[in-house]
Structures are given as C-alpha cells and as structure tokens.
N, C-alpha and C positions, 0 to 999 in steps of 0.2 A: 860248781860241781859239774863234771862232764856227764852229758846225757848218754845213756847206753844206746848203741847203734841198733836200730830196729831192722836187722837183716840176718839172713842165713846165707852162708857161702860154702859150697863143697867143691871138691875137684878130684879127678881121677885120671890116671894115665891109661890110655887104651892102645893096645898094640894092633892098630889098624890105621889106614890112611884117613885123613880128614874127610875126604869124599865118602868113604865107607861109613864113618861115624855119622856124618850128616844125613846120609841116605836112611839109616835106621832111625835117627832122631826125628826127622821130618816126615816119616811114614807113620804119622800118629794114628791113623785108622787101624794100624797093626799093633798098637800098644797092648791091647787086651791079651795078645799072645805071649808077651814077655815082661811087661812092665808091672811091678808089684805096687807102685805108688799111684800113677795115673792109670787106673785099670781099664779105662775106656776113654777114647777121644774121637770126636766126630767133626767133620768138615776139614777141608784142606788148609794147611798152614800157609797162608799168603798174607802179605802186607795189607793191613786195613780190614781183614776178614775177622769174623767172630767164630771161635771154635767152641765146642761143648766138651768139657772135661769132667770125668767122674774120678774122684780122688779118694783113696783109702788112706786115712791118716789115723794111725793107732787103731782103735776099734770102731772108728766113725767113718762113714762114707758120705761124701757130699758132691754135689754137681754145681759147677759154675761155668759161666760163659765169657771168658776173657776175649779181648780184642788184640790181634797181633799188631804191635806198634812199631817194631823194628824187624828187619829181615834183610840179611846180607848172606847170600848163598855160600855154603861151606865155611862160614865164619861165626854167624851170630843171629839169634832171633830172640824176641822177647814179647811178652804180653802183659796187659794190665787187666786185673780183675777186681771186682768189688764185692763186699758182703752187703747184700740188700741194695743200698744206694751208695754212690760215690761219697767219700768223706767220712764214712764210719770206720771201715777197715779195708784199705786198698792194698793190693799186692802187685808189685812190678817184678815179674819172674823172667829170668834171662838164662839162656844157654849160650855159651861161648866156646868155640873150638880154636885151639892154637896148635899149629903143626910143630912137632918136635923134629920129626924126620919123615921120610916118605911113608913109613909104616908105623908111625907113633904119633898120637894126638893127645893133648890135654883137653878134657872136658871140664868146664867150670859151670856149675849150676848154682844160681843164686836167686834170692828174692829180697827185695826191700819193702818195708811196710810203712804206710802212713794212715792217718785218719784219727778221729776222736778217740776211738777205743783200741788203737793199734798196740799200745803198750800193754794193756790188760789182756787182750786176746792173744798177742804174741807170747806172753808169759805162759799161757795155758796150752799153747800148741807147739811151741818151739822145739821141745825135745822130740816129740813124735814127728814133726815136720822134717827135722834134720835127719832122723832115722830114715824117713821116707825118701828124701833126696839121695842119701847114700845107697839105699837099696835100689833105687832107680839107676843110679850111676853104675853099680856093680852089674845089674841086669843088662844095661846098655853095653857095657864092656863085653860081657859074655856073648851077646847077640852080634855085636860088630866084629868080634874076633872069630866067629864061627867059620867065616870064609877062608 
C-alpha cells in the first residue's frame, strides 16, 4: 500500500521579475504589512540563521523559530522547523522562484513533514495550511505586482 505523501505544494504565476518577487519574499520583517499567513517574521533571512515566525493557520496563531537551511539568491530558500523538539513534527518549508520571462515568475511554496506525529498532525492542519499558503501566494503576487 502506497504511503500518502506528507507534503503540501502550491504555486502561482506572478507578473513581476524574479528579482522583484525575491525582494518582497525575503523582506520578511515587512510581512506583517501584507502577509495573511505569516503575520509576523523577525530576524533577517540568511543561511544558517534562525528566524521567528508568527503564523495564522485557520483560527489558530502559533510562533515557531525555524533555521534557514538553504539559500540561493533570486532562486530558492528553505527552513526547517520543529514542534517542541526535533522528531515529533518537523517541517521543511521551501520557496522556489522560476523565471518564465523577464517580467513573469512562478513561485512554488511547499512544505514536507516528518516525525512521529507527522501523519496525525498533518491530517488536522493540512486544509487550513494549504489555504494559508495560497493566501500568502496571492498576497505576495499583489505586493510584487504593485510596482
């Protein structure tokens, strides 16, 4: 029996350059002004650094402190966060930008989950989390297309 993938993946086409999308996406300390999903983010996004995100998922708000594990300017960054301690419910969150043309970019936002309780927890949060990812994607599109 095939095991269900423990991941969420969303994407959106943004009518802005990859550099413009990257600029909005990595200016995380400005998220509170436009982002309906990650409503607050503190500390600069840099490889190896820990940031502090406040997330609104459905009617719940939670704060977590993931570490930036991958960072390639104008292309990709990702973090790994844990619920309580590593191994219980771990999330590897990624943002990838792909250039379609000079003024068009695909944003792929995804997260894969691992840990002892990942299947159970993901079942209870998946729908709200996917809605949150899509809401963030739409808000990012609107913000990046402003210029």
